[in-house]
MARVEXMAR-689030 format. One record per residue (C-alpha): residue number from 1; x, y, z; residue in three letters. Coordinates in steps of 0.5 Angstrom, whole numbers, plus 500, padded with zeros to 3 digits. Layout:
<pts>
+-----+-----+-----+-----+-----+
|   i |   u |   v |   w |  aa |
+-----+-----+-----+-----+-----+
| NUM |   X |   Y |   Z | ALA |
...
+-----+-----+-----+-----+-----+
</pts>
This chain:
<pts>
+-----+-----+-----+-----+-----+
|   i |   u |   v |   w |  aa |
+-----+-----+-----+-----+-----+
|   1 | 829 | 334 | 456 | MET |
|   2 | 825 | 336 | 450 | SER |
|   3 | 822 | 342 | 449 | ALA |
|   4 | 815 | 343 | 451 | ARG |
|   5 | 809 | 348 | 449 | VAL |
|   6 | 803 | 350 | 453 | GLN |
|   7 | 796 | 350 | 450 | ILE |
|   8 | 789 | 351 | 453 | THR |
|   9 | 785 | 344 | 452 | LEU |
|  10 | 778 | 345 | 454 | ASN |
|  11 | 779 | 351 | 458 | GLY |
|  12 | 785 | 348 | 462 | ALA |
|  13 | 792 | 349 | 461 | VAL |
|  14 | 796 | 343 | 459 | VAL |
|  15 | 804 | 342 | 457 | GLU |
|  16 | 805 | 338 | 452 | VAL |
|  17 | 812 | 336 | 448 | PRO |
|  18 | 813 | 341 | 442 | ASP |
|  19 | 814 | 338 | 435 | GLY |
|  20 | 808 | 333 | 435 | ILE |
|  21 | 801 | 333 | 432 | SER |
|  22 | 795 | 336 | 436 | LEU |
|  23 | 792 | 329 | 436 | ALA |
|  24 | 798 | 326 | 439 | ALA |
|  25 | 798 | 332 | 444 | ALA |
|  26 | 790 | 331 | 446 | ILE |
|  27 | 792 | 324 | 447 | ALA |
|  28 | 798 | 325 | 451 | HIS |
|  29 | 793 | 329 | 455 | ALA |
|  30 | 788 | 324 | 456 | GLY |
|  31 | 783 | 327 | 453 | GLN |
|  32 | 777 | 325 | 449 | ALA |
|  33 | 776 | 328 | 442 | PHE |
|  34 | 769 | 327 | 440 | ARG |
|  35 | 763 | 323 | 442 | ARG |
|  36 | 758 | 319 | 438 | SER |
|  37 | 751 | 320 | 437 | ILE |
|  38 | 750 | 314 | 442 | GLY |
|  39 | 755 | 318 | 447 | GLY |
|  40 | 761 | 313 | 446 | ASP |
|  41 | 768 | 316 | 446 | ARG |
|  42 | 771 | 317 | 439 | ARG |
|  43 | 779 | 318 | 437 | ALA |
|  44 | 783 | 318 | 431 | PRO |
|  45 | 783 | 312 | 426 | PHE |
|  46 | 787 | 314 | 420 | CYS |
|  47 | 792 | 319 | 423 | GLY |
|  48 | 793 | 322 | 416 | MET |
|  49 | 787 | 327 | 415 | GLY |
|  50 | 782 | 322 | 412 | VAL |
|  51 | 777 | 319 | 417 | CYS |
|  52 | 776 | 326 | 420 | PHE |
|  53 | 775 | 323 | 427 | GLU |
|  54 | 780 | 327 | 430 | CYS |
|  55 | 776 | 334 | 429 | ARG |
|  56 | 777 | 339 | 434 | VAL |
|  57 | 776 | 347 | 435 | CYS |
|  58 | 782 | 350 | 434 | ILE |
|  59 | 783 | 358 | 436 | ASP |
|  60 | 775 | 358 | 434 | GLY |
|  61 | 776 | 355 | 428 | MET |
|  62 | 771 | 349 | 428 | GLU |
|  63 | 772 | 342 | 425 | HIS |
|  64 | 780 | 342 | 424 | GLN |
|  65 | 783 | 335 | 423 | ARG |
|  66 | 788 | 335 | 429 | SER |
|  67 | 792 | 330 | 426 | CYS |
|  68 | 794 | 335 | 421 | MET |
|  69 | 796 | 341 | 425 | VAL |
|  70 | 802 | 341 | 429 | MET |
|  71 | 802 | 344 | 436 | VAL |
|  72 | 804 | 351 | 438 | ARG |
|  73 | 805 | 355 | 444 | GLU |
|  74 | 798 | 358 | 446 | GLY |
|  75 | 793 | 354 | 442 | MET |
|  76 | 786 | 354 | 444 | GLN |
|  77 | 783 | 347 | 443 | VAL |
|  78 | 776 | 345 | 444 | HIS |
|  79 | 774 | 338 | 443 | THR |
|  80 | 767 | 335 | 443 | ASP |
|  81 | 769 | 329 | 448 | GLY |
+-----+-----+-----+-----+-----+
</pts>
C-alpha cells in the first residue's frame, strides 16, 4: 500500500496518495478547480504550468498553479469550483 497524506480541501479533510501533484490530488478527490464566468467547471489543461486553469489558493496564497505543487501533509487548499 502506498503512503498517503491528509490535506484540507475546501474545508474537508481528504486523504490522497503521497508523491502526486496537488492537481492530481484535487482530481482524485473529485473536486472542481474553478468555474468560468458562465459557471462551467474548469480543469487543468496543460499539466505543466502554462495554461493557469488549475489555479487554487494554497495555505492562504491565491492563484497558485496546483499542477506545479506536490501534495504535502496538512495543506489547506481552496478551489474556486
